[in-house]
C-alpha positions in Angstrom: 13.7 7.9 0.6 16.4 6.6 -1.5 15.9 4.0 -4.2 17.1 1.0 -1.9 14.5 2.0 0.6 11.6 2.2 -2.0 12.9 -1.6 -3.5 12.3 -2.4 0.3 9.1 -0.9 0.8 8.0 -2.4 -2.3 9.2 -5.9 -1.2 7.6 -5.6 2.1 4.3 -4.3 0.5 4.5 -7.6 -1.4 5.2 -9.7 1.4 2.5 -8.2 3.3 -0.2 -8.5 0.9 0.5 -12.2 0.4 0.2 -12.9 3.8 -3.1 -10.9 4.0 -4.5 -12.8 1.3 -3.2 -16.1 2.7 -4.8 -15.3 6.2 -8.1 -14.6 4.6 -8.0 -17.7 2.5 -8.8 -15.6 -0.8 -7.6 -13.2 -2.9 -5.5 -12.4 -5.8 -1.7 -11.7 -4.6 -0.5 -11.4 -7.9 -2.6 -8.3 -8.5 -1.3 -6.7 -5.3 2.3 -7.8 -6.1 2.2 -6.3 -9.4 1.4 -2.9 -7.9 3.6 -2.8 -5.0 6.3 -0.6 -6.5 4.1 1.9 -7.7 2.3 2.1 -4.5 5.6 2.3 -2.7 6.7 5.3 -4.6 3.2 7.0 -4.2 3.5 6.4 -0.3 7.0 7.4 0.2 7.2 10.4 -1.8 4.0 11.7 -3.1 0.7 11.1 -0.9 0.0 13.2 2.2 -2.4 11.9 4.4 -2.5 12.7 8.5 -4.3 9.5 10.2 -4.9 11.6 13.0 -7.3 13.9 11.0 -8.7 11.8 8.0 -11.2 14.6 7.4 -8.8 17.4 7.0 -9.0 19.1 3.3 -5.2 18.9 2.8 -5.2 15.2 2.8 -4.8 13.4 -0.6 -7.2 10.9 -1.8 -6.4 7.4 -3.2 -8.9 5.3 -5.0 -7.5 1.9 -5.9 -9.6 0.6 -8.8 -7.8 -2.6 -9.0 -10.2 -4.2 -6.7 -8.3 -7.6 -6.6 -5.3 -5.8 -5.1 -7.2 -4.7 -2.1 -4.4 -6.3 0.3 -2.1 -3.9 -1.3 -4.0 -1.0 0.2 -4.4 -2.4 3.7 -0.5 -3.3 3.5 0.1 0.4 2.5 -2.1 1.2 5.8 0.1 -0.8 7.9 3.5 0.5 6.4 2.2 4.2 6.7 1.3 3.3 10.6 -2.2 3.5 10.3 
């Protein structure tokens, strides 16, 4: 993925995170927004995960310890096609 596509993915993750927070009626959208570019790079270029085989030992594991940014995780699932 080139730089422009990564920027677009980061922006889409931000939009989807804010929408998720708004739909839930709660959340901390700025936490998601500040980590969106990091998530875009990880999702596009580094993380390996087969949604068809979630228990596969070759799948990467991702722990988002920034709990207030959980809408970002769901936005990443959406972007990945989960």
